[in-house]
Structure formats: structure tokens, C-alpha cells
VEXVOKOL-538791 format. One record per residue (C-alpha): x, y, z. Coordinates in steps of 0.1 Angstrom, whole numbers, plus 5000, padded with zeros to 4 digits. Example, Ala and Ser with C-alpha at 12.3 -4.5 7.8 and 13.67 -1.06 7.14 Angstrom:
512349555078513749895071
! end
This chain:
611881493239613881773232616881693214620181933219623682003209626782183217629782203200632982433197633882503161637282653168637283013160639983073131642283313150642483133181643882823158645983013142647783163175647882863195649082613166646082413165646482123139643282223124644682483113647082283086644482033084642582263065644382553054641782693035639282883061636582913037636382553033636482463069633282703073631682563045632382203059630582323098627782483082627182183060627481963087625282153114622382223086622281793086621781753123618681683134618981833175616082103181618382333200622282323190624982593209627582673196630982813206634283053189631883113159633383373139631683653115632483453086630983093098628083263111627383403078627783073066625282903088622683223083622983053045622582663052619682723080617682993060614182813079615882763118616183043142619783193154619983353182623683543189625683693216628883913204631783913222633284293231636184143225637784063189640283763192643583953173646083753152649583683174651583543150650183563114647783723090644083563097642383483064638683603083636783893068635383893093637083873131634183883156633583603175629683503183628283253209625283093190622082923196620282753166616782613176613582483157611382693180612183073180611383173212613083483227616183583235616283683272620083823277623183813261625883913278629683853284630983763318632084053335635683953340635783853306634784003277635883713252633583453271629883473284626383323282623583363256619783273275616683223254613383143261611682863241608282743246608882423270612982573282615282823293618382733274621882843283624482903260627582963274631582933271633782953305636883093316639282843321640982943353639883073387637383323371635183013364633782993401632183323395630983273358629482913372627683113398626183403379624983123350622982953378621183253386620783333345619382973342616883033373615483413362611883233357612382943382609182753372610682683339613482393332616482513323619182333298622682503299624782383268628782483261632382463266632482493305636482443306636182223336635381853347632081753353632181733391633682103387630582213371628082083395629582183425629782563405626582563397624882423428621882233439619382113416621882103384622881783370625881793343624981473318627381153321628581063293629080623287632180493296634580523270633580803251635781033231636981333245635181633240638381773238640981593232644381643238647781463239649481663268648681833300646881743330643581943317640181743315639681623284635981663291635081973297631782033271628881963291624881933290623182073321619882013332617482173358614182033369614481833337616481503330619381433305619281123291621380913259624081183263627181113238629881283221630481233185633981283162634381623145636581483120639181713123636882023119637782163153639782083185635981983203633881683195630581783196628281663226624481563219621481473245617981433248616081643274613081483292610981763303
! end
């Protein structure tokens, strides 16, 4: 059994650009960054995927997790403030995998049609692990097909995909194709991406498996630290 989690921690510039409540609740970004790093340090999962990690947040994670391996993808696109100057010292945006089993990076790449979204593929001793953030428009279909190929780069190994897919469970399952299973959350679960308006799905962060089973999937409250809630599961290989 391998425990996993995924969480979009919300890059500060995105919060400031889109008037997120998080920026209002946490006016001092350094305090939010430290709270997120402390929360992740306390988590027991063996594999944790993080999306929208700023350079400042990554530095705090490295300080808080000295005994764990941190794999990263730095996107070519750097978030740009549109309304107000940002308090971040390092605006770079990363996709991150925190793992107990060091493994090695197989691939770290932005999608060809979106320099601010992509995937980080790491081979651990028992799994191919894919952390991803998928674009929330018509580019999604091509990106999901690409992800399926990356996840099966070694078809002899079971794979788990963790991330913000910007789509509901059915859309993700159809886009990835046969053999991939998107973990089902219990009835009454907290939304992974709560919304107060609009028609977009509120369940867009997923644990996906191929050649393995995800059990005990659940959503936990972010307690206002991000606009997304963390998702966790246990992988039976």
C-alpha cells in the first residue's frame, strides 16, 4: 500500500489577479507560505503532488522537508501581476512531487500548447508517478492523451496520476482512455475546488491509477489556505 495526496496550493499572483478570497484572508503571503509548508510537513502520505507552487513556497518546502526528496518542474511561463504588485520575491511557478522514495525524474515538461501547465513524471521503486496540472479549455483533450502516453512510458509498471485536471471525473476518464481509473470520492465529500457561482465542476482534482487501485479516497479542508482542498488516497499495487 502506498499513500498519496494532491493539492493545488494557489500561486499568490494568481490569487491577486483573480481576486481570490485567499489573498484577503492571508494578506501576508509569507505567513500563508509557512502555514502551507508546515501543513505538508505534517502529512503522512508517501507521495504528495502540489500544483501552483511559487518560488517562495518551494524554498519554504525545502526548509520544512529536509529529509524528503522534492522533484520539480519550473514552467516557462512566469505569472505576471495584473492588478497590484506582488509580495513574492520569486514569481516562478512550479509543479512539485514530494516523495519518501527518492526515485528519479523521467520527464518534466510543460504542454506544448500551454507554457503554464504540464506534467512531472517520476519513477519510484514501485510506481510511475505523474504530477500534473491540466488546462481548463479545449486543449484538455490533447493534454490528457499526452498524459496517458507519459504515464505508460514503461507499460510494465503501475502508474498513478495526481493533480488538478480542471475537469470532472467522467471527462478525465474519457480523455485518458482505457485502463485508467479515476478514484471515486465518497458521497457528500467536500468539493476539491469550491465555487459560489458558475457551472464549472467543483470536483476537478483527482487521483488516477493504471495497473493499480485507489482506495479510501477523501477530500480534506484546506481551511482557507488555498482555493482548492487536498485529496488523498491509498494505492493498492
